[in-house]
C-alpha positions, 0 to 999 in steps of 0.5 A, spaced: 499 499 499 502 506 498 500 510 504 504 517 502 501 517 495 494 515 498 494 521 503 496 526 498 491 523 493 485 524 499 487 531 501 488 533 494 481 530 492 478 533 498 480 540 497 477 540 490 470 538 492 465 544 494 460 543 500 455 545 495 457 539 491 453 535 496 448 540 498 451 543 504 452 551 505 459 553 504 460 558 509 466 562 511 472 557 510 479 558 511 481 552 505 478 550 499 474 544 499 470 539 504 472 539 511 475 532 514 469 531 518 464 532 512 468 527 508 467 522 514 460 523 515 459 523 507 463 516 507 459 513 513 465 513 517 468 516 524 472 522 523 478 519 527 478 513 522 478 518 516 484 522 519 488 516 520 487 514 513 489 521 510 495 521 515 497 514 513 496 511 519 491 506 517 494 501 512 488 496 510 481 500 508 476 495 506 473 495 499 466 498 502 470 504 505 474 505 498 467 505 495 464 510 500 470 515 499 470 515 492 462 517 492 464 522 498 470 525 494 465 525 487 471 520 484 469 518 476 471 511 475 478 512 473 479 516 479 476 510 483 480 505 480 487 509 481 484 510 489 484 502 489 490 501 486 494 505 491 491 501 497 492 494 493 497 495 488 497 490 482 502 484 482 509 486 480 510 484 473 516 485 468 520 491 469 518 497 464 523 498 458 528 503 459 525 506 452 518 504 449 517 503 442 511 502 437 511 496 434 512 495 426 505 493 424 502 499 428 507 504 424 505 501 418 498 502 419 499 510 421 503 510 414 497 508 410 493 514 413 495 519 408 490 524 409 489 523 417 493 525 422 495 520 427 500 518 432 502 513 438 504 515 445 506 511 451 505 511 458 510 517 460 506 521 454 512 520 449 511 520 442 513 513 439 510 514 432 507 519 428 505 519 420 507 524 415 501 529 416 501 528 424 509 530 423 507 536 419 501 538 424 506 537 430 512 540 427 513 545 432 516 540 436 522 539 433 526 533 435 522 533 442 519 526 443 516 528 450 510 531 449 508 533 456 515 536 456 514 540 450 507 542 452 510 545 459 517 547 457 516 549 449 513 556 449 511 555 442 505 550 445 502 556 448 501 559 441 499 552 438 494 550 443 488 555 443 486 552 449 493 550 452 491 550 460 485 544 458 491 541 454 496 541 459 491 538 465 489 533 460 496 531 459 498 531 467 491 527 468 493 522 462 500 521 466 497 519 472 492 515 469 498 511 465 502 510 472 497 508 477 501 507 484 507 506 480 514 509 483 518 507 477 525 512 476 523 514 469 516 517 472 520 520 478 525 524 474 520 526 469 515 529 475 521 532 478 524 536 472 517 538 470 515 540 477 522 544 478 522 547 471 514 549 470 510 552 476 504 550 472 505 543 472 507 543 479 500 546 480 496 541 476 500 535 478 498 537 486 491 536 484 492 528 483 486 528 477 486 522 474 483 521 466 486 517 460 485 521 454 479 519 450 475 522 444 474 530 444 476 536 440 482 540 440 483 547 437 490 549 434 493 555 431 498 552 426 503 557 423 502 554 415 494 554 415 492 558 421 486 556 426 483 549 425 479 545 430 480 537 429 476 532 433 480 526 435 479 519 438 484 515 443 485 507 442 488 503 447 493 498 443 492 492 446 498 489 443 503 494 448 499 496 454 500 503 456 501 505 449 495 509 445 493 511 438 490 518 437 487 519 430 485 526 428 479 528 423 476 534 421 469 535 420 467 533 412 466 539 408 468 544 413 474 549 412 478 545 417 478 539 412 480 544 407 486 547 412 488 540 413 488 538 406 492 544 405 497 542 410 498 536 407 499 539 400 504 544 403 508 538 407 509 535 400 511 541 396 515 545 401 518 539 406 519 533 402 524 530 406 521 532 413 521 525 415 528 523 413 531 529 417 528 525 423 524 531 426 519 527 429 520 519 430 516 515 425 517 509 430 523 509 434 529 506 431 
């Protein structure tokens, strides 16, 4: 059981729940969120027991207790699963590889989608593969393969993503979702570096949000074609747990579709060797 991380998670999530979310008057409060005794009442347990949980002095909360806490803290399914993993971590399997790779069949699949930007990212939000149009769409990344590092440390990200704060928070939540109850060295180094170099990352990481990327839309501002809005769908790669395939699309017969087509033609006309130059990995060697 990860008692320290459980304590941090409970405190962070308690601070995000407003009293009015449970129909209680807010009143004057020195700190945001619910009080410990309020969480205890909502979860049907004694205040002393909840305090012991939050302080890391209770080491074996039962499944009913965790379900009650999830309800009191208004946790979504992924967040509730993360809470359970903190108490009952999965049995250790093979150690994580020092570097993740996209499989050759997956890379070949991406290459067949000439008119659709697509990419694969791994547990640490590293870019593992990208097709030609995706490479052009994300040309601002240069040689950087850590998407989350680029989002927080590359100033170009705030120009490229018109809703930068939402994208950044989504990356942080996905990083935590992809590493439940994990204390491996790569995660610690990544979180440590970003926390020191980016106050925005440190603040967002401290919220303990857990949310995998699914389906939504993103609004971009591209230096070649200007503003465009693309929908995207995220698929888990069953042959490589922890890896995800993201496919972008524009609405048919829309200005965004025209901009995407223009981006593809500009890439062919002006940057014929972009893939050979290795700006982004189309399957890491």
